C-alpha positions in Angstrom: -74.5 11.9 0.1 -73.1 14.7 -2.0 -75.4 16.2 -4.5 -74.7 18.0 -7.8 -74.4 21.7 -7.6 -76.7 22.2 -10.7 -79.9 20.7 -9.3 -83.4 21.5 -10.6 -83.6 24.0 -7.7 -80.5 25.9 -8.9 -81.7 25.9 -12.5 -85.1 27.3 -11.4 -83.3 29.9 -9.3 -81.1 31.1 -12.1 -84.0 31.1 -14.6 -86.1 33.3 -12.3 -83.2 35.6 -11.5 -82.7 36.2 -15.3 -86.4 36.5 -16.0 -86.8 39.0 -13.1 -84.0 41.2 -14.6 -85.7 41.1 -18.1 -89.0 42.0 -16.6 -87.6 44.9 -14.7 -85.5 46.2 -17.7 -87.9 45.7 -20.6 -91.5 45.8 -19.3 -93.8 48.6 -18.1 -94.5 49.1 -14.4 -98.0 47.4 -14.5 -96.4 44.2 -15.9 -93.7 44.3 -13.2 -96.3 44.7 -10.5 -98.2 41.6 -11.8 -95.0 39.6 -12.1 -93.7 40.2 -8.6 -97.2 39.7 -7.1 -97.2 36.4 -8.9 -93.8 35.4 -7.3 -95.3 36.2 -3.9 -98.2 34.0 -4.7 -95.9 31.1 -5.6 -94.1 31.7 -2.3 -97.4 31.5 -0.4 -98.3 28.2 -2.0 -94.8 26.7 -1.9 -93.4 24.2 0.7 -89.8 25.4 0.0 -89.9 28.8 1.8 -86.1 28.9 1.9 -86.0 29.0 -1.9 -88.3 32.0 -2.1 -86.5 33.8 0.8 -83.2 33.5 -1.2 -84.8 34.6 -4.5 -86.8 37.6 -3.1 -83.8 38.8 -1.1 -81.4 38.6 -4.0 -83.8 40.3 -6.4 -84.7 42.9 -3.8 -81.0 43.9 -3.2 -78.0 44.7 -5.2 -76.5 41.4 -6.5 -74.1 42.2 -9.3 -75.5 45.8 -9.7 -78.4 44.2 -11.5 -81.5 45.0 -9.3 -80.2 48.0 -7.2 -83.2 50.0 -6.1 -85.3 48.8 -9.0 -87.7 46.7 -6.9 -88.6 49.5 -4.5 -91.7 50.5 -6.3 -93.3 47.1 -7.0 -96.7 48.2 -5.7 -98.1 51.8 -5.5 -100.8 52.6 -3.1 -101.7 56.3 -3.7 -98.5 58.3 -3.1 -96.9 55.3 -1.2 -94.5 53.0 -2.9 -94.1 49.5 -1.5 -90.9 47.4 -2.2 -90.6 43.8 -3.0 -88.9 43.0 0.3 -91.5 44.9 2.2 -94.3 42.9 0.6 -92.4 39.6 1.2 -92.0 40.5 4.9 -95.8 40.8 5.3 -96.6 37.6 3.3 -93.9 35.6 5.0 -95.1 36.6 8.5 -98.7 35.7 7.8 -97.8 32.4 6.2 -95.4 31.4 9.0 -97.6 32.7 11.8 -100.5 30.5 10.7 -98.4 27.4 11.3 -97.4 28.5 14.9 -94.0 26.9 14.6 -91.8 27.2 17.7 -88.0 27.7 17.4 -85.2 27.2 19.8 -83.3 30.4 19.7 -80.4 30.4 22.1 -80.0 34.2 22.2 -83.6 34.8 23.1 -82.9 36.5 26.5 -80.7 39.4 25.2 -82.8 39.7 22.1 -86.0 40.3 24.1 -84.3 43.0 26.1 -83.1 44.6 22.9 -86.6 44.6 21.4 -88.0 46.1 24.6 -85.5 49.0 24.6 -86.1 49.4 20.8 -89.8 50.1 21.3 -89.0 52.3 24.2 -86.8 54.4 21.9 -89.6 54.7 19.4 -91.9 55.9 22.3 -89.2 58.3 23.5 -88.6 59.8 20.1 -92.2 60.2 19.1 -93.9 61.2 22.3 -91.2 62.7 24.6 -88.6 64.4 22.4 -90.9 64.8 19.5 -90.8 63.9 15.8 -91.9 66.5 13.3 -92.4 64.0 10.5 -89.9 65.3 8.0 -90.1 65.8 4.2 -92.4 68.0 2.3 -95.5 66.1 3.5 -94.5 66.1 7.1 -95.1 62.3 7.3 -91.8 61.0 6.0 -90.3 59.8 9.3 -93.6 58.4 10.5 -93.8 56.3 7.3 -90.2 55.2 7.7 -91.0 54.0 11.2 -94.1 52.2 10.0 -92.0 50.4 7.3 -89.4 49.6 9.8 -91.9 47.9 12.1 -93.1 45.8 9.2 -89.4 44.8 8.5 -89.1 43.7 12.1 -91.5 40.9 11.3 -88.5 39.1 9.7 -87.2 38.6 13.3 -90.1 36.2 13.7 -90.4 34.8 10.1 -86.8 33.9 9.1 -86.0 31.7 12.2 -89.0 29.6 11.2 -88.2 29.5 7.5 -84.7 28.4 8.2 -85.5 26.2 11.2 -83.2 23.3 10.3 -79.7 22.7 9.0 -81.2 21.1 5.9 -83.1 24.2 5.1 -80.1 26.4 5.8 -78.1 24.2 3.4 -80.7 24.7 0.7 -80.9 28.4 1.2 -77.0 28.8 1.2 -76.7 26.7 -1.9 -78.7 29.4 -3.7 -76.6 32.2 -2.1 -73.5 30.5 -3.4 -74.9 30.6 -6.9 -75.7 34.4 -6.4 -72.1 35.0 -5.6 -71.0 33.8 -9.1 -73.7 36.0 -10.7 -72.6 38.9 -8.4 -68.9 38.6 -9.6 -70.0 38.6 -13.2 -71.9 41.8 -12.6 -68.9 43.3 -10.8 -66.6 42.4 -13.8 -69.2 44.0 -16.2 -69.2 47.2 -14.1 -65.4 47.4 -14.2 -65.1 46.7 -17.9 -67.9 49.0 -19.0 -67.6 51.7 -16.3 -71.3 51.4 -15.3 -73.4 48.6 -13.7 -76.1 46.7 -15.5 -79.0 48.4 -13.7 -77.8 51.8 -15.1 -77.3 50.5 -18.6 -80.8 49.0 -18.8 -82.9 49.8 -15.8 -82.2 53.3 -14.4 -84.7 56.0 -14.9 -82.1 58.6 -14.5 -79.0 57.4 -16.4 -77.3 60.8 -16.6 -77.0 61.2 -12.8 -75.6 57.7 -12.3 -73.2 57.8 -15.3 -71.7 60.9 -13.7 -71.7 59.3 -10.3 -69.8 56.2 -11.5 -67.4 58.0 -13.9 -64.5 57.8 -11.4 -61.0 56.7 -12.2 -61.4 54.1 -9.6 -64.6 52.1 -10.5 -66.0 50.6 -7.3 -68.4 47.8 -8.0 -69.6 47.5 -4.4 -72.3 45.0 -5.1 -73.7 42.1 -3.2 -71.7 42.6 0.0 -74.7 41.3 2.1 -74.5 38.0 0.1 -70.7 37.9 0.3 -70.7 38.1 4.1 -73.4 35.4 4.4 -71.7 33.3 1.8 -68.2 33.5 3.3 -69.5 32.8 6.8 -71.4 29.7 5.6 -68.7 28.3 3.3 -66.1 28.5 6.1 -68.5 27.0 8.7 -69.5 24.2 6.3 -65.9 23.4 5.5 -64.8 23.4 9.2 -67.7 21.1 10.2 -67.2 18.7 7.3 -70.6 19.3 5.8 -71.6 16.4 3.5 -73.8 18.4 1.1 -70.9 20.5 -0.3 -67.5 19.3 -1.6 -64.5 20.8 0.2 -63.1 22.1 -3.1 -66.4 23.9 -4.0 -66.4 25.6 -0.6 -62.9 26.8 -1.1 -63.8 28.2 -4.5 -66.6 30.1 -2.8 -64.3 31.5 -0.2 -61.9 32.6 -2.9 -64.7 34.1 -4.9 -65.9 36.1 -1.8 -62.3 37.5 -1.3 -62.0 38.5 -4.9 -65.4 40.3 -4.9 -64.6 42.2 -1.8 -61.2 43.2 -3.0 -62.4 44.6 -6.4 -65.1 46.5 -4.5 -62.3 48.4 -2.7 -64.2 48.8 0.5 -61.4 48.9 3.1 -63.4 47.9 6.2 -64.9 44.9 4.4 -61.5 43.9 3.1 -60.0 44.0 6.6 -63.0 42.2 8.1 -63.0 39.3 5.6 -59.2 39.1 5.7 -59.4 38.7 9.5 -62.1 36.0 9.0 -59.9 34.2 6.4 -56.9 34.2 8.7 -59.0 32.8 11.5 -60.4 30.1 9.2 -56.9 29.1 8.0 -55.5 29.0 11.5 -58.3 26.8 12.8 -58.4 24.6 9.7 -54.6 24.1 9.6 -54.7 22.3 6.3 -52.3 22.9 3.3 -55.1 22.0 1.0 -57.2 25.0 1.9 -54.2 27.3 1.2 -53.7 25.8 -2.2 -57.3 26.3 -3.3 -57.5 29.8 -2.0 -54.8 30.7 -4.5 -57.5 30.2 -7.1 -58.7 33.7 -6.3 -55.2 35.2 -6.7 -54.7 33.4 -9.9 -58.0 34.7 -11.3 -57.0 38.2 -10.5 -53.6 37.6 -12.0 -55.1 36.4 -15.3 -57.4 39.4 -15.5 -54.5 41.7 -14.6 -52.3 40.4 -17.5 -55.1 40.4 -20.1 -56.8 43.7 -19.5 -55.6 47.3 -19.1 -58.9 48.2 -17.4 -58.4 45.5 -14.8 -54.7 46.5 -14.3 -55.8 50.1 -13.7 -58.5 49.0 -11.4 -56.2 46.8 -9.2 -53.7 49.6 -9.1 -56.3 52.1 -7.8 -57.7 49.6 -5.3 -54.1 49.2 -4.0 -53.7 52.9 -3.8 -56.9 53.1 -1.8 -55.8 50.4 0.6 -52.5 52.2 1.3 -54.4 55.2 2.8 -54.8 53.0 5.9 -51.1 53.8 6.5 -52.1 57.5 6.8 -54.8 56.5 9.3 -52.2 54.5 11.4 -50.0 57.7 11.5 -52.9 59.7 13.0 -54.5 61.2 9.9 -58.2 60.5 10.7 -59.2 61.5 7.1 -56.9 58.7 5.7 -55.4 61.1 3.1 -58.8 62.8 2.6 -60.6 59.6 1.7 -62.3 58.9 5.0 -64.7 61.1 6.9 -66.0 58.5 9.3 -63.7 59.5 12.1 -64.0 63.2 11.5 -67.1 65.0 10.1 -69.4 62.1 10.1 -68.4 61.2 13.7 -68.8 64.8 15.0 -72.3 65.3 13.5 -73.7 62.1 15.2 -71.9 62.6 18.5 -73.3 66.1 18.9 -76.8 64.5 19.4 -75.4 61.9 21.8 -73.9 64.6 24.0 -77.4 66.1 24.3 -79.0 62.8 25.3 -76.2 60.7 26.8 -78.2 58.4 29.1 -81.1 57.1 27.0 -80.2 58.6 23.6 -82.3 60.6 21.2 -84.5 57.7 20.3 -86.4 58.0 17.0 -86.7 61.7 17.4 -86.5 64.2 14.4 -82.9 65.2 15.4 -81.8 61.6 15.4 -83.5 60.7 12.1 -82.1 63.8 10.5 -78.5 63.0 11.5 -78.4 59.2 11.4 -75.5 57.9 9.5 -75.0 54.2 8.7 -71.2 54.6 8.2 -70.5 55.2 11.9 -72.0 52.2 13.6 -71.0 52.6 17.2 -71.7 56.4 17.2 -75.1 55.7 15.8 -75.9 53.3 18.7 -74.9 56.0 21.2 -76.9 58.7 19.4 -80.2 56.7 19.2 -79.8 54.6 22.4 -77.5 56.5 24.7 -75.2 54.7 27.2 -78.1 52.4 28.3 -78.7 51.4 24.7 -75.1 50.7 24.0 -74.8 48.6 27.2 -77.8 46.5 26.0 -76.1 45.9 22.6 -72.8 45.1 24.5 -74.8 42.6 26.6 -75.9 40.9 23.5 -72.3 40.6 22.2 -71.0 39.3 25.5 -73.9 36.8 25.8 -73.2 35.5 22.4 -69.5 34.9 23.1 -70.2 33.3 26.4 -72.9 31.0 25.0 -70.7 29.8 22.1 -67.7 29.2 24.4 -69.8 27.5 27.0 -71.3 25.0 24.4 -67.9 24.5 22.7 -66.1 23.6 25.9 -68.7 20.9 26.6 -68.1 19.2 23.2 -66.0 16.0 22.8 -62.8 16.3 20.9 -64.3 14.1 18.1 -67.4 16.3 17.7 -67.1 17.6 14.1 -68.7 21.0 15.1 -66.0 21.9 17.6 -63.7 23.8 15.1 -66.8 25.5 13.7 -67.8 26.8 17.1 -64.3 28.2 17.6 -64.6 29.9 14.3 -68.0 31.5 15.4 -66.0 33.8 17.6 -64.0 34.9 14.6 -67.2 35.5 12.7 -68.5 37.7 15.5 -65.4 39.9 15.6 -65.5 40.2 11.8 -69.0 41.6 11.9 -67.8 44.1 14.6 -65.0 45.2 12.2 -67.6 45.9 9.4 -70.0 47.6 11.9 -67.2 49.8 13.2 -65.5 50.7 9.9 -68.0 50.5 7.0 -71.7 50.1 7.7 -73.9 49.6 10.8 -74.8 46.0 11.4 -76.0 46.4 15.0 -78.0 49.1 16.8 -81.5 50.6 16.7 -81.7 53.3 14.0 -79.3 51.2 11.9 -82.2 49.1 10.4 -84.4 52.1 9.7 -83.7 52.6 6.0 -84.6 49.5 4.1 -85.2 46.0 5.4 -82.1 44.3 3.9 -80.0 44.8 7.0 -82.6 43.3 9.3 -82.8 40.3 7.0 -79.1 40.0 6.7 -78.2 40.1 10.4 -81.2 37.8 11.2 -80.0 35.3 8.7 -76.5 35.3 10.1 -77.6 34.7 13.6 -80.1 32.1 12.6 -77.3 30.2 10.8 -75.0 30.5 13.8 -77.9 29.4 16.2 -78.6 26.4 14.0 -74.9 25.4 14.1 -74.9 25.5 17.9 -78.0 23.4 18.0 -76.5 20.9 15.6 -73.4 20.8 17.7 -75.5 20.0 20.8 -77.4 17.3 19.0 -74.3 15.7 17.5 -72.8 15.6 21.1 -75.9 13.8 22.4 -75.5 11.2 19.6 -71.8 10.7 20.6 -72.6 10.2 24.2 -75.5 7.8 23.5 -73.2 5.7 21.4 -70.6 5.6 24.2 -73.3 4.5 26.6 -74.6 1.9 24.2 -71.2 0.3 23.3 -69.9 0.8 26.9 
């Protein structure tokens, strides 16, 4: 049975989203601390963990340029600032651990190997190569590693919070709402030249105003939610999910494409375009093409009605045409890309010093880590062995998906979805290789949002595989029953 989009849950989510912004912008720090601790208390007592995971993740990140970095000092313990996502990671782990829930995670084997090598790299960096601590206090890197270890608890918590397709549907329903709020924030940023968090919440407006005063305004907000939203909408559509209308899912896909386009991040545009093409080819329905023109029509209306938008679209197009320079051999893409030149060289210098096991979590690695060169970052921290372990995870994933898909009946509604899961994987590789690290060891060090993002993605994919297996069992039982 299909339910209305605007349920009580959605209204509560939007209300708390707006209330959180007002608290951050217009109340003193002591009130903010009390408010966010109260949210965590509600989460502790709630039965709907997926609701609070969505809310805390959205508030703790950069949806629409509304909360960016403004929840990183929710609680101060002496000189140490603790973020909202950090505190949530602790509360979620304790809450979930008390219930001792077991989960069926199909990628457990390569994941255990990855974790083993990750802790080996921490040992290697701290005790063999040495880590001097960094910063004025000499403890910066030690603190970052401690925070990182706390964020790793999400690998345990999130699979248990989203341990069924029903809970994933509830979670994604809220992420879809976030995508609308995110687009509104992006449009505000383009029209006003600055995002909302600078207008109302930044403690240092002069710096940010200067930073964002470019001819091309780049509202690169909410990309973590865009990726999760696009993946989920396409999977739900291909697997004929009963909770969401097909037309609504196509609107969400269009919205994701618009948001990525106006953000002008080339790697993300390429990756989501690749995902979209794969979706259209697998789906093979004219209806989906028709609805996806909604996004183009929306851009067209804005283009006609606003000089600011016309200028923005023109500058985005100019930025995309620099890919032609890259194809001709200009690694700097007309001076707009340093990932394949200066950024690459700095990171690879460390890899050449420690080619087998990598530099681990040593001072040198933590000084030179760069989230914009994903594959080089893996080599720098983990060496050839570390890269082979990540490669093993990738191959294991592809093999597992194809193996399960090939066992499904032609009338299994998840069959097309599993084919699309291969497209999803290669889309994440495109983002990882061109824009920001999604895989690796040192990639998750600064902030816990990437750990949460990649965990959510693979928990969703895992649950679709389990649902496909269960659906296949039901098909075969019916065949046996009816002969």
